[in-house]
Residue frames as a rotation matrix with the C-alpha (Angstrom) as fourth column:
UNK 1
-0.378 -0.918 -0.123 -53.47
-0.855 0.397 -0.334 36.20
0.355 -0.021 -0.935 -52.21
UNK 2
0.107 0.490 -0.865 -55.91
-0.145 0.869 0.474 33.62
0.984 0.075 0.163 -50.91
UNK 3
-0.879 -0.427 -0.215 -55.41
0.159 0.163 -0.974 34.29
0.450 -0.890 -0.075 -47.21
UNK 4
0.303 0.949 -0.088 -58.08
0.416 -0.049 0.908 34.18
0.857 -0.312 -0.410 -44.57
UNK 5
-0.723 -0.592 0.356 -57.80
0.016 -0.530 -0.848 36.62
0.691 -0.607 0.393 -41.73
UNK 6
-0.840 0.459 -0.288 -60.64
0.403 0.173 -0.899 35.54
-0.363 -0.871 -0.331 -39.49
UNK 7
0.024 0.907 -0.420 -63.19
0.186 -0.417 -0.890 38.11
-0.982 -0.056 -0.179 -40.65
UNK 8
0.266 0.026 0.963 -61.93
0.946 0.185 -0.267 38.52
-0.185 0.982 0.024 -44.21
UNK 9
-0.640 -0.533 -0.553 -60.97
0.356 -0.844 0.402 41.64
-0.681 0.061 0.730 -46.14
UNK 10
0.579 0.803 0.137 -63.22
0.590 -0.297 -0.750 44.06
-0.562 0.516 -0.647 -47.95
UNK 11
-0.294 -0.762 0.576 -61.58
0.954 -0.193 0.231 45.60
-0.065 0.618 0.784 -50.99
UNK 12
0.339 0.470 0.815 -63.77
0.511 -0.819 0.260 48.69
0.790 0.328 -0.518 -50.91
UNK 13
-0.689 -0.675 -0.266 -62.22
0.617 -0.352 -0.704 51.48
0.381 -0.649 0.659 -48.85
UNK 14
-0.698 0.498 0.514 -65.54
-0.519 -0.847 0.117 53.19
0.494 -0.185 0.850 -48.20
UNK 15
0.256 0.965 0.049 -68.31
-0.660 0.138 0.738 52.41
0.706 -0.222 0.673 -45.74
UNK 16
-0.393 -0.267 0.880 -68.76
-0.870 0.418 -0.262 49.76
-0.298 -0.868 -0.397 -43.10
UNK 17
-0.231 0.368 -0.901 -69.51
-0.405 0.805 0.433 46.08
0.885 0.464 -0.037 -43.24
UNK 18
0.424 0.451 0.785 -71.24
-0.905 0.171 0.391 43.90
0.042 -0.876 0.481 -40.67
UNK 19
-0.673 -0.719 -0.176 -69.35
-0.687 0.695 -0.213 40.92
0.275 -0.022 -0.961 -39.32
UNK 20
-0.402 0.496 -0.770 -70.81
0.144 0.864 0.482 37.55
0.904 0.083 -0.419 -38.39
UNK 21
-0.623 0.137 -0.770 -71.24
0.782 0.118 -0.611 38.77
0.007 -0.983 -0.181 -34.81
UNK 22
0.391 0.896 0.210 -73.25
0.903 -0.418 0.100 41.75
0.178 0.151 -0.972 -35.99
UNK 23
0.332 -0.297 -0.895 -70.81
0.377 -0.828 0.414 44.54
-0.865 -0.475 -0.163 -35.17
UNK 24
0.969 0.040 0.243 -70.01
0.238 -0.400 -0.885 47.10
0.062 0.916 -0.397 -37.86
UNK 25
0.161 -0.969 -0.189 -66.38
0.481 -0.090 0.872 47.50
-0.862 -0.232 0.452 -38.89
UNK 26
0.388 -0.059 -0.920 -64.91
-0.621 -0.754 -0.213 49.82
-0.681 0.654 -0.329 -41.42
UNK 27
0.934 -0.074 0.349 -64.17
0.298 0.701 -0.648 48.27
-0.197 0.710 0.677 -44.79
UNK 28
0.620 -0.776 0.112 -60.61
-0.273 -0.348 -0.897 48.17
0.735 0.526 -0.427 -46.05
UNK 29
-0.135 -0.643 0.754 -59.39
-0.986 0.013 -0.166 46.82
0.096 -0.766 -0.636 -42.74
UNK 30
0.036 0.062 -0.997 -58.62
-0.214 0.975 0.053 43.17
0.976 0.212 0.049 -42.25
UNK 31
0.361 0.154 0.920 -59.33
-0.928 -0.043 0.371 41.47
0.097 -0.987 0.128 -38.94
UNK 32
-0.351 -0.560 -0.751 -57.14
-0.348 0.822 -0.451 38.62
0.869 0.104 -0.483 -37.75
UNK 33
0.753 0.648 -0.113 -58.65
-0.182 0.371 0.911 36.23
0.632 -0.665 0.397 -35.21
UNK 34
-0.208 -0.805 0.556 -56.74
-0.866 -0.113 -0.488 36.00
0.456 -0.582 -0.673 -31.96
UNK 35
-0.838 -0.205 -0.506 -56.38
-0.008 0.931 -0.364 33.02
0.546 -0.301 -0.782 -29.65
UNK 36
-0.825 0.565 -0.007 -59.33
-0.031 -0.057 -0.998 34.23
-0.564 -0.823 0.065 -27.55
UNK 37
-0.321 0.725 0.610 -61.61
0.897 0.440 -0.050 34.21
-0.304 0.531 -0.791 -30.59
UNK 38
0.590 0.500 -0.634 -61.99
0.263 -0.862 -0.434 37.97
-0.763 0.089 -0.640 -30.96
UNK 39
0.402 -0.417 0.815 -60.71
0.896 -0.006 -0.444 39.84
0.190 0.909 0.372 -34.01
UNK 40
0.231 -0.379 -0.896 -58.26
0.339 -0.832 0.439 42.70
-0.912 -0.405 -0.064 -34.00
UNK 41
0.975 0.192 -0.110 -57.76
-0.023 -0.405 -0.914 45.03
-0.220 0.894 -0.390 -36.93
UNK 42
-0.031 -0.989 0.144 -54.63
0.481 0.112 0.870 44.79
-0.876 0.096 0.472 -39.03
UNK 43
0.138 0.050 -0.989 -53.55
-0.706 -0.696 -0.134 46.58
-0.695 0.717 -0.061 -42.12
UNK 44
0.917 0.390 -0.082 -53.81
-0.314 0.582 -0.750 44.85
-0.245 0.714 0.656 -45.46
UNK 45
0.436 -0.818 -0.374 -50.11
-0.617 0.031 -0.786 44.87
0.655 0.574 -0.492 -46.34
UNK 46
-0.430 -0.624 0.652 -48.95
-0.903 0.309 -0.300 43.29
-0.014 -0.718 -0.696 -43.09
UNK 47
0.314 0.610 0.727 -51.58
-0.516 0.753 -0.409 40.57
-0.797 -0.246 0.551 -43.52
UNK 48
0.913 -0.047 -0.405 -50.37
-0.361 0.366 -0.857 39.78
0.189 0.929 0.318 -47.04
UNK 49
-0.045 -0.999 -0.025 -46.82
-0.774 0.051 -0.631 39.54
0.631 -0.009 -0.776 -45.74
UNK 50
-0.346 -0.035 0.937 -47.90
-0.828 0.481 -0.288 37.36
-0.441 -0.876 -0.195 -42.82
UNK 51
0.714 0.659 0.237 -49.87
-0.429 0.679 -0.596 35.14
-0.554 0.324 0.767 -45.16
UNK 52
0.688 -0.531 -0.495 -46.91
-0.462 0.206 -0.863 34.77
0.560 0.822 -0.103 -47.50
UNK 53
-0.361 -0.873 0.329 -44.67
-0.815 0.124 -0.566 33.92
0.453 -0.472 -0.756 -44.57
UNK 54
-0.301 0.307 -0.903 -47.09
0.132 0.951 0.280 31.19
0.945 -0.035 -0.327 -43.46
UNK 55
-0.995 -0.100 0.016 -48.06
0.003 -0.184 -0.983 32.86
0.101 -0.978 0.184 -40.20
UNK 56
-0.283 0.959 0.015 -51.74
-0.739 -0.208 -0.640 32.99
-0.611 -0.193 0.768 -41.13
UNK 57
-0.357 0.178 0.917 -53.62
0.333 0.942 -0.053 30.01
-0.873 0.286 -0.395 -42.53
UNK 58
-0.913 -0.059 -0.403 -54.38
-0.344 -0.420 0.840 30.10
-0.218 0.906 0.363 -46.22
UNK 59
-0.720 0.692 0.041 -57.72
0.528 0.510 0.679 29.76
0.449 0.511 -0.733 -48.00
UNK 60
-0.623 0.555 0.552 -60.74
-0.581 -0.800 0.149 31.97
0.524 -0.228 0.820 -47.55
UNK 61
0.311 0.783 0.538 -62.71
-0.944 0.191 0.268 30.62
0.107 -0.591 0.799 -44.63
UNK 62
-0.221 -0.468 -0.856 -60.41
-0.428 0.835 -0.345 27.61
0.876 0.290 -0.385 -44.51
UNK 63
0.377 0.325 0.867 -61.56
-0.914 0.281 0.292 24.98
-0.149 -0.903 0.403 -42.08
UNK 64
-0.059 -0.447 -0.893 -59.88
-0.494 0.790 -0.363 21.69
0.868 0.420 -0.267 -41.42
UNK 65
0.895 0.307 -0.323 -59.42
0.064 0.629 0.775 18.91
0.441 -0.714 0.543 -38.95
UNK 66
0.391 -0.780 0.489 -56.82
-0.920 -0.314 0.236 18.96
-0.031 -0.542 -0.840 -36.25
UNK 67
-0.450 -0.659 -0.603 -54.30
-0.621 0.716 -0.319 16.17
0.642 0.231 -0.731 -35.95
UNK 68
-0.858 0.168 0.486 -56.10
-0.363 0.472 -0.803 14.90
-0.364 -0.866 -0.344 -32.85
UNK 69
0.167 0.983 -0.071 -59.40
-0.705 0.069 -0.706 14.71
-0.689 0.168 0.705 -34.75
UNK 70
0.281 -0.143 -0.949 -57.80
-0.858 0.406 -0.316 12.83
0.431 0.902 -0.009 -37.64
UNK 71
-0.763 -0.625 -0.163 -56.09
-0.463 0.705 -0.537 10.40
0.451 -0.335 -0.827 -35.25
UNK 72
-0.564 0.644 0.516 -59.35
-0.467 0.266 -0.843 9.85
-0.681 -0.717 0.151 -33.36
UNK 73
0.446 0.740 -0.503 -61.16
-0.838 0.147 -0.526 9.12
-0.315 0.656 0.685 -36.64
UNK 74
-0.056 -0.555 -0.830 -58.43
-0.716 0.601 -0.354 6.68
0.696 0.575 -0.431 -37.70
UNK 75
-0.910 -0.247 0.334 -58.57
-0.416 0.557 -0.719 4.99
-0.009 -0.793 -0.609 -34.29
UNK 76
-0.086 0.968 0.237 -62.34
-0.653 0.125 -0.747 4.67
-0.752 -0.219 0.622 -34.60
UNK 77
0.519 0.240 -0.821 -61.97
-0.837 0.339 -0.430 3.12
0.175 0.910 0.377 -38.06
UNK 78
-0.487 -0.789 -0.375 -59.24
-0.636 0.615 -0.467 0.79
0.599 0.011 -0.800 -36.81
UNK 79
-0.814 0.263 0.518 -61.69
-0.341 0.506 -0.792 -0.55
-0.471 -0.821 -0.322 -34.23
UNK 80
0.096 0.994 -0.049 -64.92
-0.597 0.018 -0.802 -0.56
-0.797 0.106 0.595 -36.24
UNK 81
0.172 -0.014 -0.985 -63.71
-0.968 0.184 -0.172 -1.98
0.184 0.983 0.018 -39.58
UNK 82
-0.797 -0.479 -0.369 -62.30
-0.431 0.878 -0.208 -5.28
0.424 -0.006 -0.906 -38.20
UNK 83
-0.713 0.611 0.344 -65.40
-0.142 0.355 -0.924 -5.78
-0.687 -0.707 -0.166 -36.05
UNK 84
0.227 0.827 -0.515 -67.67
-0.751 -0.188 -0.633 -5.18
-0.620 0.530 0.578 -39.05
UNK 85
-0.148 -0.359 -0.921 -65.64
-0.882 0.469 -0.041 -7.55
0.447 0.807 -0.387 -41.24
UNK 86
-0.975 -0.215 0.053 -65.76
-0.211 0.834 -0.510 -10.26
0.065 -0.509 -0.858 -38.55
UNK 87
-0.337 0.929 0.155 -69.53
-0.340 0.033 -0.940 -9.79
-0.878 -0.369 0.304 -38.21
UNK 88
0.319 0.413 -0.853 -69.95
-0.936 -0.003 -0.352 -10.23
-0.148 0.911 0.386 -41.97
UNK 89
-0.547 -0.603 -0.580 -67.70
-0.654 0.740 -0.153 -13.30
0.522 0.296 -0.800 -41.89
UNK 90
-0.902 0.253 0.351 -69.73
-0.148 0.582 -0.800 -14.80
-0.406 -0.773 -0.487 -39.04
UNK 91
0.063 0.977 -0.202 -73.01
-0.584 -0.128 -0.801 -14.11
-0.809 0.168 0.563 -40.84
UNK 92
0.089 -0.111 -0.990 -71.63
-0.962 0.248 -0.114 -15.71
0.258 0.962 -0.085 -43.99
UNK 93
-0.870 -0.449 -0.201 -70.53
-0.372 0.868 -0.329 -18.83
0.323 -0.212 -0.923 -42.10
UNK 94
-0.607 0.720 0.335 -73.93
-0.211 0.261 -0.942 -19.07
-0.766 -0.643 -0.006 -40.41
UNK 95
0.271 0.707 -0.653 -75.60
-0.847 -0.146 -0.511 -18.85
-0.457 0.692 0.559 -43.80
UNK 96
-0.276 -0.463 -0.842 -73.38
-0.799 0.598 -0.067 -21.59
0.534 0.654 -0.535 -45.24
UNK 97
-0.985 -0.102 0.139 -74.00
-0.168 0.765 -0.622 -23.87
-0.043 -0.636 -0.770 -42.25
UNK 98
-0.276 0.959 0.069 -77.75
-0.430 -0.059 -0.901 -23.23
-0.859 -0.279 0.428 -42.42
UNK 99
0.262 0.327 -0.908 -77.86
-0.965 0.065 -0.255 -24.06
-0.024 0.943 0.333 -46.12
UNK 100
-0.554 -0.563 -0.614 -75.80
-0.571 0.793 -0.212 -27.21
0.606 0.234 -0.760 -45.65
UNK 101
-0.877 0.301 0.375 -77.98
-0.192 0.496 -0.847 -28.33
-0.441 -0.814 -0.377 -42.71
UNK 102
0.124 0.957 -0.262 -81.09
-0.718 -0.096 -0.690 -27.91
-0.685 0.274 0.675 -44.87
UNK 103
0.105 -0.165 -0.981 -79.49
-0.883 0.439 -0.169 -30.05
0.458 0.883 -0.100 -47.59
UNK 104
-0.885 -0.457 -0.094 -78.49
-0.345 0.777 -0.526 -32.65
0.314 -0.433 -0.845 -44.98
UNK 105
-0.487 0.795 0.362 -82.09
-0.408 0.159 -0.899 -32.73
-0.772 -0.585 0.247 -43.72
UNK 106
0.384 0.595 -0.706 -83.28
-0.906 0.093 -0.414 -33.40
-0.181 0.798 0.575 -47.29
UNK 107
-0.360 -0.596 -0.718 -80.72
-0.658 0.707 -0.257 -36.22
0.661 0.380 -0.647 -47.58
UNK 108
-0.944 0.028 0.330 -81.92
-0.259 0.559 -0.788 -37.74
-0.207 -0.829 -0.520 -44.27
UNK 109
-0.036 0.999 -0.007 -85.54
-0.641 -0.029 -0.767 -37.48
-0.767 -0.023 0.641 -45.39
UNK 110
0.282 0.089 -0.955 -84.72
-0.922 0.301 -0.244 -39.14
0.266 0.949 0.167 -48.71
UNK 111
-0.733 -0.606 -0.310 -82.80
-0.471 0.780 -0.411 -41.98
0.491 -0.155 -0.857 -46.98
UNK 112
-0.722 0.530 0.445 -85.72
-0.304 0.334 -0.892 -42.61
-0.621 -0.780 -0.080 -44.62
UNK 113
0.246 0.897 -0.368 -88.31
-0.768 -0.052 -0.638 -42.57
-0.591 0.439 0.676 -47.41
UNK 114
0.048 -0.289 -0.956 -86.30
-0.862 0.472 -0.186 -44.83
0.505 0.833 -0.226 -49.72
UNK 115
-0.900 -0.430 -0.068 -85.66
-0.339 0.789 -0.513 -47.36
0.274 -0.439 -0.856 -46.96
UNK 116
-0.416 0.834 0.363 -89.34
-0.422 0.177 -0.889 -47.44
-0.806 -0.523 0.279 -45.99
UNK 117
0.410 0.597 -0.690 -90.40
-0.876 0.048 -0.479 -47.99
-0.253 0.801 0.543 -49.59
UNK 118
0.049 -0.482 -0.875 -87.79
-0.675 0.630 -0.384 -50.66
0.736 0.610 -0.294 -50.30
UNK 119
0.903 0.362 0.233 -88.12
-0.390 0.456 0.800 -52.20
0.183 -0.813 0.553 -46.79
UNK 120
0.292 -0.871 -0.396 -84.35
0.283 0.474 -0.833 -52.60
0.913 0.131 0.385 -46.56
UNK 121
0.031 -0.240 0.970 -84.41
-0.770 -0.625 -0.130 -51.09
0.637 -0.743 -0.204 -43.06
UNK 122
0.932 0.359 0.047 -84.83
-0.316 0.743 0.590 -54.61
0.177 -0.564 0.806 -41.64
UNK 123
0.384 -0.864 -0.327 -81.06
0.304 0.452 -0.839 -55.09
0.872 0.222 0.436 -41.99
UNK 124
0.604 -0.093 -0.792 -80.56
0.795 -0.006 0.607 -53.15
-0.062 -0.996 0.070 -38.74
UNK 125
0.289 -0.583 -0.759 -77.73
0.077 -0.776 0.626 -50.86
-0.954 -0.240 -0.179 -39.86
UNK 126
0.505 -0.149 0.850 -77.04
0.863 0.080 -0.498 -49.29
0.006 0.986 0.169 -43.26
UNK 127
0.243 -0.419 -0.875 -74.66
0.148 -0.875 0.460 -46.54
-0.959 -0.241 -0.150 -44.34
UNK 128
0.266 -0.176 0.948 -73.57
0.962 0.106 -0.251 -44.73
-0.057 0.979 0.197 -47.46
UNK 129
-0.530 -0.479 -0.700 -72.46
0.350 -0.875 0.333 -41.48
-0.772 -0.069 0.631 -49.04
UNK 130
0.468 0.670 0.576 -74.46
0.865 -0.216 -0.453 -39.06
-0.179 0.710 -0.681 -51.14
UNK 131
-0.752 -0.639 -0.163 -73.01
0.563 -0.751 0.344 -36.14
-0.342 0.167 0.925 -53.07
UNK 132
0.384 0.918 0.099 -75.47
0.907 -0.355 -0.226 -33.27
-0.172 0.177 -0.969 -53.24
UNK 133
0.979 0.035 0.200 -74.57
0.104 -0.931 -0.351 -30.05
0.174 0.364 -0.915 -55.11
UNK 134
0.336 -0.940 0.051 -70.88
-0.150 -0.106 -0.983 -30.89
0.930 0.323 -0.176 -54.93
UNK 135
-0.203 -0.360 0.910 -70.85
-0.949 -0.158 -0.274 -31.60
0.243 -0.919 -0.310 -51.18
UNK 136
-0.479 -0.077 -0.874 -70.44
-0.066 0.996 -0.051 -35.00
0.875 0.033 -0.482 -49.58
UNK 137
0.041 0.569 0.821 -72.95
-0.981 -0.133 0.141 -36.23
0.190 -0.811 0.553 -47.00
UNK 138
-0.792 -0.308 -0.527 -72.33
-0.194 0.946 -0.261 -39.49
0.578 -0.104 -0.809 -45.13
UNK 139
0.053 0.907 0.418 -75.46
-0.918 -0.120 0.377 -41.15
0.393 -0.404 0.826 -43.82
UNK 140
-0.968 -0.181 -0.173 -76.25
-0.099 0.912 -0.399 -44.04
0.230 -0.369 -0.901 -41.51
UNK 141
-0.002 1.000 0.020 -79.60
-0.732 -0.015 0.681 -45.72
0.681 -0.013 0.732 -40.94
UNK 142
-0.956 -0.287 0.060 -80.25
-0.236 0.633 -0.737 -47.56
0.173 -0.719 -0.673 -37.66
UNK 143
0.025 0.968 -0.251 -83.24
-0.276 0.248 0.929 -49.64
0.961 0.046 0.273 -36.66
UNK 144
-0.932 -0.254 0.259 -84.21
-0.300 0.141 -0.943 -49.85
0.203 -0.957 -0.208 -32.98
UNK 145
-0.471 0.796 -0.380 -87.08
0.782 0.577 0.236 -51.49
0.407 -0.186 -0.894 -31.15
UNK 146
-0.364 0.492 0.791 -89.95
-0.414 -0.846 0.336 -49.25
0.835 -0.206 0.511 -30.11
UNK 147
-0.976 -0.217 0.022 -90.54
-0.121 0.458 -0.880 -49.98
0.181 -0.862 -0.474 -26.40
UNK 148
-0.512 0.837 0.194 -94.32
-0.618 -0.201 -0.760 -49.43
-0.597 -0.509 0.620 -26.33
UNK 149
0.669 0.733 -0.121 -95.26
-0.603 0.440 -0.665 -51.60
-0.435 0.518 0.737 -29.32
UNK 150
-0.033 -0.754 0.656 -93.36
-0.051 0.656 0.753 -54.74
-0.998 -0.008 -0.060 -30.39
UNK 151
0.370 0.236 0.899 -94.62
0.819 0.373 -0.435 -54.40
-0.438 0.897 -0.055 -33.99
UNK 152
0.995 -0.019 0.102 -93.11
0.028 -0.898 -0.440 -50.92
0.100 0.440 -0.892 -34.44
UNK 153
0.183 -0.982 -0.045 -89.51
0.977 0.177 0.119 -49.99
-0.109 -0.066 0.992 -35.18
UNK 154
0.762 -0.074 -0.643 -87.73
0.033 -0.988 0.152 -46.66
-0.646 -0.137 -0.750 -34.77
UNK 155
0.428 -0.626 0.652 -85.71
0.888 0.155 -0.433 -45.71
0.170 0.764 0.622 -37.84
UNK 156
0.650 -0.322 -0.689 -83.00
0.118 -0.852 0.510 -43.12
-0.751 -0.413 -0.515 -37.31
UNK 157
0.575 -0.500 0.648 -81.22
0.739 -0.024 -0.674 -41.49
0.352 0.866 0.356 -40.25
UNK 158
0.589 -0.493 -0.640 -78.09
0.251 -0.641 0.725 -39.60
-0.768 -0.588 -0.253 -39.27
UNK 159
0.730 -0.343 0.591 -76.31
0.569 -0.173 -0.804 -37.43
0.378 0.923 0.069 -41.84
UNK 160
0.409 -0.706 -0.579 -72.78
0.476 -0.376 0.795 -36.12
-0.778 -0.601 0.182 -41.19
UNK 161
0.612 -0.272 0.743 -71.03
0.653 -0.355 -0.668 -33.39
0.446 0.894 -0.040 -43.15
UNK 162
-0.230 -0.747 -0.623 -68.30
0.879 -0.434 0.196 -30.79
-0.417 -0.503 0.757 -42.76
UNK 163
0.541 0.381 0.750 -69.10
0.644 -0.761 -0.077 -27.07
0.541 0.524 -0.657 -43.03
UNK 164
0.673 -0.356 0.648 -66.74
-0.418 -0.906 -0.064 -24.20
0.610 -0.227 -0.759 -42.24
UNK 165
-0.323 -0.938 -0.126 -64.15
-0.482 0.277 -0.831 -26.66
0.814 -0.208 -0.542 -40.94
UNK 166
-0.589 0.188 0.786 -66.49
-0.753 0.225 -0.618 -28.21
-0.293 -0.956 0.009 -38.36
UNK 167
-0.921 0.316 -0.229 -68.24
0.209 0.895 0.394 -31.57
0.330 0.315 -0.890 -38.32
UNK 168
-0.520 0.835 0.181 -72.02
-0.849 -0.482 -0.217 -31.23
-0.094 -0.266 0.959 -38.34
UNK 169
-0.960 0.280 0.017 -74.76
0.280 0.959 0.032 -33.81
-0.008 0.035 -0.999 -37.81
UNK 170
-0.404 0.915 -0.006 -78.45
-0.906 -0.399 0.141 -33.88
0.126 0.063 0.990 -38.72
UNK 171
-0.989 0.102 0.110 -80.70
0.068 0.956 -0.284 -36.61
-0.134 -0.274 -0.952 -37.36
UNK 172
-0.302 0.945 -0.123 -84.25
-0.913 -0.249 0.323 -37.63
0.275 0.210 0.938 -38.36
UNK 173
-0.921 0.081 0.382 -86.45
-0.117 0.876 -0.468 -40.33
-0.373 -0.475 -0.797 -36.86
UNK 174
-0.215 0.925 -0.313 -89.63
-0.912 -0.076 0.404 -42.08
0.350 0.372 0.860 -37.90
UNK 175
-0.361 0.207 0.909 -91.69
-0.497 0.782 -0.375 -45.06
-0.789 -0.588 -0.180 -36.81
UNK 176
-0.357 0.272 -0.893 -92.46
-0.832 0.341 0.437 -47.96
0.424 0.900 0.104 -39.14
UNK 177
0.458 0.579 0.674 -94.57
-0.769 0.639 -0.026 -51.02
-0.446 -0.506 0.738 -38.66
UNK 178
-0.607 -0.655 0.449 -92.98
-0.383 0.737 0.558 -54.42
-0.696 0.167 -0.698 -39.09
UNK 179
-0.358 0.491 -0.794 -94.21
-0.884 0.096 0.458 -55.97
0.301 0.866 0.399 -42.34
UNK 180
0.077 0.488 0.869 -96.62
-0.606 0.715 -0.348 -58.84
-0.792 -0.500 0.351 -41.92
UNK 181
-0.519 -0.333 -0.787 -95.44
-0.837 0.387 0.388 -61.70
0.175 0.860 -0.479 -44.10
UNK 182
-0.414 0.449 0.792 -98.19
-0.418 0.679 -0.604 -63.96
-0.809 -0.581 -0.093 -42.84
UNK 183
-0.416 0.333 0.846 -100.53
0.641 0.768 0.013 -66.03
-0.645 0.548 -0.533 -44.92
UNK 184
-0.946 0.135 -0.293 -101.84
-0.305 -0.675 0.672 -64.68
-0.107 0.725 0.680 -48.15
UNK 185
-0.464 0.853 0.239 -105.51
0.556 0.491 -0.671 -65.14
-0.690 -0.179 -0.702 -47.51
UNK 186
0.370 0.727 -0.579 -107.93
-0.119 -0.581 -0.805 -64.15
-0.921 0.367 -0.128 -50.17
UNK 187
-0.237 -0.465 -0.853 -105.77
-0.919 -0.176 0.351 -65.34
-0.314 0.867 -0.386 -53.07
């Protein structure tokens, strides 16, 4: 009938069988586990009736989880899953911001290099917008005096962008020498 009676039932009516605890019991007798964990003999017919009435759990060697264990597992999942999802979200945002900061650093480097080559940094203050890989980067270029040498200037490129709903800024500096537009000797 598919019932489990603690120790099981041997269909053979002859001989003895050894239980999991090592004690020999006569075959043909079914043993139902009691609340204390020991088994007491029952007759086969009363066990079938008890099984049919739902008084004994069904399934040979049936093992399952108690309601408390299931609720504890669900509680554990209810705590762990949102924390794990938030950790993944945070890691994703950090990756996006890191990538965008690297692109902004390339934009700042390009602005500095182009202004040095074209010598348009003498204007004192320049600004503009560059679109890189579909993202907008606003840049400004400032020229300041270098206090230790009057012939040197400090160029500062500042790039602003928005990533993950927050304003971000990347800044790069370099020193340039004032061009000498003196006499053209040797020509």
